Structures are given as C-alpha cells and as structure tokens.
N, CA and C of each residue as an Amber inpcrd file, in Angstrom:
protein
   330
  54.1220000 200.4750000 -22.0350000  53.4150000 199.4820000 -22.8160000
  52.4090000 200.1360000 -23.7620000  51.8710000 201.2770000 -23.3850000
  50.8250000 201.9030000 -24.1840000  51.3080000 202.3380000 -25.5530000
  52.6010000 202.5510000 -25.7120000  53.1150000 203.0040000 -27.0070000
  54.3250000 202.1970000 -27.4620000  54.4000000 200.9550000 -27.0670000
  55.5100000 200.1050000 -27.4790000  55.3080000 199.6280000 -28.9110000
  56.3240000 199.7810000 -29.7660000  56.2050000 199.2950000 -31.1450000
  55.9430000 197.7880000 -31.2080000  56.4630000 197.0350000 -30.2350000
  56.2510000 195.5820000 -30.2280000  54.7770000 195.2390000 -30.0350000
  54.0380000 196.1110000 -29.3630000  52.6250000 195.8700000 -29.0920000
  51.7420000 196.4830000 -30.1730000  52.0210000 197.7480000 -30.5560000
  51.1290000 198.5050000 -31.4220000  51.6450000 198.6880000 -32.8420000
  52.8730000 198.2840000 -33.1290000  53.4140000 198.4290000 -34.4740000
  54.2700000 199.6790000 -34.6190000  54.8210000 199.8570000 -35.8080000
  55.7500000 200.9590000 -36.0680000  55.0920000 202.3260000 -35.9140000
  53.7910000 202.4040000 -36.1060000  53.0880000 203.6890000 -36.0060000
  52.4920000 203.9090000 -34.6090000  53.1120000 203.3330000 -33.5890000
  52.5670000 203.3660000 -32.2260000  52.4070000 204.7700000 -31.6590000
  53.1620000 205.7390000 -32.1400000  53.0670000 207.0980000 -31.5970000
  52.0540000 207.9570000 -32.3330000  51.4370000 207.4160000 -33.3720000
  50.4360000 208.1660000 -34.1250000  49.0590000 207.9800000 -33.4880000
  48.2690000 209.0290000 -33.5690000  46.8920000 208.9720000 -33.0800000
  46.0380000 208.3360000 -34.1680000  45.6390000 207.0850000 -33.9670000
  44.8700000 206.3470000 -34.9670000  43.7360000 205.5820000 -34.2890000
  42.5950000 206.2110000 -34.0740000  41.4750000 205.4950000 -33.4570000
  41.0500000 204.2760000 -34.2690000  41.3260000 204.2830000 -35.5640000
  40.9170000 203.1670000 -36.4180000  41.5900000 201.8550000 -36.0180000
  42.6820000 201.9240000 -35.2900000  43.3560000 200.6830000 -34.8880000
  42.5060000 199.8620000 -33.9170000  41.4630000 200.4750000 -33.3550000
  40.5980000 199.7750000 -32.4160000  39.2990000 199.3020000 -33.0560000
  39.2070000 199.4020000 -34.3800000  38.0190000 198.9550000 -35.1040000
  38.3690000 197.7410000 -35.9430000  37.3900000 196.8860000 -36.1630000
  37.6060000 195.7250000 -37.0180000  36.2990000 195.3420000 -37.6950000
  36.4140000 194.5830000 -38.7700000  35.2600000 194.0790000 -39.4990000
  35.2890000 192.5630000 -39.4080000  34.1600000 191.9670000 -39.0200000
  34.1250000 190.5140000 -38.8800000  33.8720000 189.8430000 -40.2310000
  33.7740000 188.5190000 -40.2250000  33.6080000 187.7410000 -41.4580000
  32.3060000 188.0730000 -42.1790000  31.2960000 188.5450000 -41.4440000
  30.0070000 188.8910000 -42.0470000  29.9610000 190.3300000 -42.5400000
  31.0670000 191.0580000 -42.3900000  31.1250000 192.4390000 -42.8470000
  30.6360000 193.4620000 -41.8420000  30.3480000 193.0340000 -40.6150000
  29.9000000 193.9670000 -39.5780000  31.1140000 194.6350000 -38.9360000
  31.0150000 195.9440000 -38.7450000  32.1060000 196.6920000 -38.1160000
  31.8200000 196.9020000 -36.6430000  32.8700000 197.0000000 -35.8750000
  32.7270000 197.2640000 -34.4490000  34.0870000 197.4170000 -33.8100000
  34.0800000 197.6190000 -32.5090000  35.3480000 197.7580000 -31.8060000
  35.9710000 196.3860000 -31.5910000  37.2900000 196.3590000 -31.6140000
  38.0030000 195.1080000 -31.3790000  37.7680000 194.6510000 -29.9470000
  37.7230000 193.3590000 -29.7620000  37.5830000 192.7850000 -28.4340000
  38.9690000 192.3570000 -27.9620000  39.3500000 192.8110000 -26.7890000
  40.6690000 192.5130000 -26.2480000  40.5550000 191.6140000 -25.0280000
  41.6440000 190.9720000 -24.7170000  41.7270000 190.1130000 -23.5470000
  41.5290000 190.9310000 -22.2750000  40.9390000 190.3120000 -21.2640000
  40.7510000 190.9830000 -19.9820000  42.0850000 191.3650000 -19.3480000
  43.1710000 190.7420000 -19.7870000  44.4790000 191.0130000 -19.2080000
  45.0760000 192.3270000 -19.7180000  44.4970000 192.9260000 -20.7470000
  45.0630000 194.1560000 -21.2940000  44.6740000 195.3910000 -20.5010000
  43.6860000 195.3090000 -19.6540000  43.3410000 196.4360000 -18.7860000
  43.8690000 196.1140000 -17.3960000  45.1690000 196.3460000 -17.2110000
  45.8240000 195.9010000 -15.9830000  45.2690000 196.5420000 -14.7150000
  44.6280000 197.7060000 -14.8320000  44.1100000 198.3420000 -13.6200000
  42.9850000 197.5310000 -12.9880000  42.3740000 196.6300000 -13.7500000
  41.2940000 195.8010000 -13.2190000  41.7490000 194.3740000 -12.9260000
  43.0560000 194.0920000 -13.1030000  43.6080000 192.7570000 -12.9340000
  42.9890000 191.8370000 -13.9780000  42.9000000 190.5700000 -13.7320000
  42.3390000 189.6550000 -14.7140000  42.1760000 188.2670000 -14.1350000
  41.6300000 187.3610000 -14.9290000  41.4340000 185.9880000 -14.4890000
  40.4990000 185.8960000 -13.3020000  40.7710000 184.9540000 -12.3710000
  39.8730000 184.7610000 -11.2320000  39.8660000 185.9530000 -10.2680000
  40.8540000 186.8330000 -10.3990000  40.9090000 188.0050000  -9.5190000
  40.4510000 189.2750000 -10.2410000  39.6990000 189.1060000 -11.2950000
  39.1720000 190.2380000 -12.0580000  38.3060000 191.1040000 -11.1510000
  38.5110000 192.3940000 -11.2250000  37.7630000 193.3410000 -10.3900000
  36.2630000 193.1860000 -10.6330000  35.5100000 192.9810000  -9.5770000
  34.0640000 192.8130000  -9.7020000  33.3840000 194.0920000 -10.1710000
  34.0140000 195.2240000  -9.9330000  33.4150000 196.4930000 -10.3160000
  33.8520000 197.0160000 -11.6760000  34.6070000 196.2190000 -12.4470000
  35.1250000 196.6960000 -13.7300000  34.0140000 197.1650000 -14.6630000
  33.0020000 196.3430000 -14.8690000  31.9290000 196.7280000 -15.7890000
  31.1770000 197.9490000 -15.2820000  30.9550000 198.0180000 -13.9830000
  30.2810000 199.1770000 -13.4070000  31.1310000 200.4380000 -13.5880000
  32.4330000 200.3450000 -13.3300000  33.3210000 201.5050000 -13.4830000
  33.3520000 201.9830000 -14.9300000  33.4620000 201.0570000 -15.8720000
  33.4630000 201.4350000 -17.2900000  32.1300000 202.0710000 -17.6870000
  31.0300000 201.4930000 -17.2220000  29.7070000 202.0360000 -17.5390000
  29.5210000 203.4270000 -16.9390000  29.9360000 203.5980000 -15.6820000
  29.7960000 204.9040000 -15.0340000  30.6120000 205.9730000 -15.7560000
  31.8460000 205.6540000 -16.1110000  32.6950000 206.6290000 -16.8050000
  32.0750000 207.0220000 -18.1380000  31.6090000 206.0460000 -18.8940000
  30.9880000 206.3260000 -20.1900000  29.6940000 207.1200000 -20.0170000
  28.9170000 206.7950000 -19.0040000  27.6600000 207.5080000 -18.7490000
  27.9010000 208.9700000 -18.3970000  28.9070000 209.2220000 -17.5860000
  29.2230000 210.6000000 -17.2020000  29.6620000 211.4020000 -18.4170000
  30.5420000 210.8270000 -19.2170000  30.9960000 211.5220000 -20.4260000
  29.8150000 211.7690000 -21.3570000  28.9720000 210.7600000 -21.5520000
  27.8200000 210.9060000 -22.4530000  26.8320000 211.9500000 -21.9460000
  26.7320000 212.1340000 -20.6490000  25.8090000 213.1230000 -20.0890000
  26.3740000 214.5390000 -20.1400000  27.6810000 214.6810000 -20.0130000
  28.2960000 216.0070000 -19.9440000  28.6490000 216.5770000 -21.3120000
  29.1850000 215.7700000 -22.2000000  29.6650000 216.2720000 -23.4980000
  28.5930000 217.0250000 -24.2880000  27.3510000 216.5710000 -24.3560000
  26.3570000 217.3240000 -25.1350000  26.0250000 218.7110000 -24.5710000
  26.4180000 218.9790000 -23.3420000  26.1070000 220.2640000 -22.7240000
  27.0990000 221.3670000 -23.0890000  28.2130000 221.0000000 -23.7210000
  29.2790000 221.9610000 -23.9860000  29.7290000 221.9120000 -25.4420000
  30.2810000 223.0320000 -25.8970000  30.9910000 223.0950000 -27.1710000
  32.4760000 223.0730000 -26.8380000  33.2310000 222.2060000 -27.5040000
  34.6610000 222.0740000 -27.2530000  35.4400000 222.5280000 -28.4790000
  36.5220000 223.2500000 -28.2410000  37.4060000 223.6960000 -29.3190000
  38.8390000 223.6420000 -28.8050000  39.7910000 223.3760000 -29.7120000
  41.1940000 223.4640000 -29.3360000  41.4920000 224.9160000 -29.0190000
  42.2250000 225.1650000 -27.9620000  42.6070000 226.5320000 -27.6260000
  43.5300000 227.0690000 -28.7160000  43.4810000 228.3590000 -28.9250000
  44.3230000 228.9940000 -29.9400000  45.6710000 229.3830000 -29.3330000
  46.6390000 229.6990000 -30.1870000  47.9800000 230.0640000 -29.7260000
  47.9350000 231.2400000 -28.7570000  47.0790000 232.2170000 -29.0350000
  47.0080000 233.3780000 -28.1430000  46.4120000 233.0360000 -26.7790000
  45.8270000 231.8480000 -26.6630000  45.3050000 231.3830000 -25.3720000
  46.3100000 230.4740000 -24.6700000  47.4920000 230.3280000 -25.2480000
  48.5420000 229.5310000 -24.6240000  48.7290000 228.1480000 -25.2060000
  48.0600000 227.8250000 -26.3050000  48.2050000 226.5030000 -26.9110000
  49.6040000 226.3610000 -27.5010000  50.3210000 225.3360000 -27.0630000
  51.6560000 225.0730000 -27.5960000  51.7180000 223.7370000 -28.3170000
  50.7270000 222.9000000 -28.1370000  50.7300000 221.5600000 -28.7220000
  50.3850000 221.6120000 -30.2030000  50.7940000 220.5780000 -30.9120000
  50.5070000 220.4770000 -32.3410000  49.7650000 219.1730000 -32.6090000
  49.2030000 219.0490000 -33.7870000  48.4570000 217.8530000 -34.1670000
  49.2250000 217.1280000 -35.2450000  49.3230000 215.8280000 -35.2500000
  48.7770000 214.8720000 -34.2830000  49.5640000 214.8990000 -32.9770000
  48.9690000 214.4040000 -31.8940000  49.6360000 214.4670000 -30.5980000
  50.9040000 213.6320000 -30.5630000  51.8540000 214.0570000 -29.7590000
  53.0960000 213.3140000 -29.5440000  53.1130000 212.9120000 -28.0740000
  53.6390000 211.7290000 -27.7970000  53.6160000 211.2090000 -26.4350000
  55.0100000 210.8780000 -25.9400000  55.1710000 210.9360000 -24.6260000
  56.3800000 210.4240000 -24.0100000  56.1200000 208.9590000 -23.6830000
  57.1350000 208.2360000 -23.2690000  56.9580000 206.8230000 -22.9410000
  56.1960000 206.7010000 -21.6270000  54.9120000 206.7700000 -21.7310000
  54.0420000 206.7170000 -20.5680000  52.6740000 206.2590000 -21.0330000
  51.8680000 205.8160000 -20.1330000  50.5330000 205.3670000 -20.4960000
  49.6250000 206.5490000 -20.7960000  49.7560000 207.6240000 -20.0470000
  48.7750000 208.6990000 -20.1560000  49.3280000 210.0960000 -20.3980000
  50.6220000 210.2670000 -20.4480000  51.1760000 211.6170000 -20.5100000
  51.5320000 212.0400000 -21.9260000  50.8350000 213.0560000 -22.4600000
  51.2340000 213.5670000 -23.7660000  52.5200000 214.3720000 -23.6300000
  53.3030000 214.4080000 -24.6970000  54.5430000 215.1690000 -24.6990000
  54.2430000 216.6560000 -24.5540000  53.2130000 217.1130000 -25.2300000
  52.8060000 218.5110000 -25.1540000  51.3820000 218.5570000 -24.5950000
  51.1170000 219.4000000 -23.6170000  49.7560000 219.4520000 -23.0770000
  48.7890000 220.1020000 -24.0620000  47.6200000 219.5210000 -24.1930000
  46.5790000 220.1010000 -25.0440000  45.6720000 220.9520000 -24.1840000
  45.4230000 222.1360000 -24.6600000  44.5190000 223.0170000 -23.9490000
  43.2410000 223.1180000 -24.7570000  42.1360000 222.9640000 -24.0710000
  40.8390000 222.9540000 -24.7300000  39.9890000 224.0840000 -24.1630000
  39.2920000 224.7530000 -25.0520000  38.3420000 225.7770000 -24.6380000
  36.9590000 225.1340000 -24.6910000  36.1980000 225.2700000 -23.6430000
  34.8390000 224.7440000 -23.6870000  33.8860000 225.7610000 -23.0900000
  32.7210000 225.8180000 -23.7010000  31.6860000 226.7440000 -23.2570000
  30.3640000 226.0060000 -23.1850000  29.6050000 226.3310000 -22.1760000
  28.2890000 225.7140000 -22.0270000  27.3980000 226.1460000 -23.1870000
  26.7040000 225.1880000 -23.7750000  25.7900000 225.4920000 -24.8720000
  24.5600000 226.2260000 -24.3490000  24.0220000 227.0910000 -25.1820000
  22.8020000 227.8100000 -24.8080000  21.6450000 226.8230000 -24.7440000
  20.8130000 226.9790000 -23.7590000  19.6450000 226.0980000 -23.6400000
  18.6140000 226.5060000 -24.6690000  18.0070000 225.5150000 -25.2920000
  17.0130000 225.8450000 -26.3250000  15.6020000 225.6010000 -25.8570000
C-alpha cells in the first residue's frame, strides 16, 4: 500500500516529501492531515490506540534530541555504498530496493 499507484499516483516510487505538504485557502503551508485509518499500526475509530500520540511524540523527541549531536553523510562507494539517488523501493512498506549506508560522526562539543 505504501507505494501503490492507485494511492499515491504514477510517481509513487519517487522520493517526494512535497507530496505531504499543502497550502490552505488562506495561503498557509503545512503538512497534510490524513485520516486516522491511514496509520494502520495504531488501528482507528473507537479502537484507536490510546498511546498513538505519545508514541509519535516520543519518536519525534528522540530524533530531535539525537540528530543535532551528529553529522550525517551518505557513505561513499569505497565504504560499500551501492545505492543510488533517488531511492528505489520494492513492494513493501519499509524496505528499500538498495540499502543506504550512512556515515555519522559525533559533533565536537563547543
């Protein structure tokens, strides 16, 4: 479902973060709001996971706390990088066709 043309359009295999942004009638930009049923891992309706908002907040908080501590770079070919840009995916929710290897180093404390 994550890359079905019927759901995402003909360009479903392209990496396009812009597809999740929209501008409202007043000209304000922001992320699109989706139905609670689109995040199937949390179920939906009256059986919606009570911890969904907490889980999303915790995941975002952890990423926001860790990312500023490191410098991230795509690994080079001599480091074993075989993937190309833009990413290509297999018919799966989370599996890229080619694995991306990332080099990260802790930033110097100032």
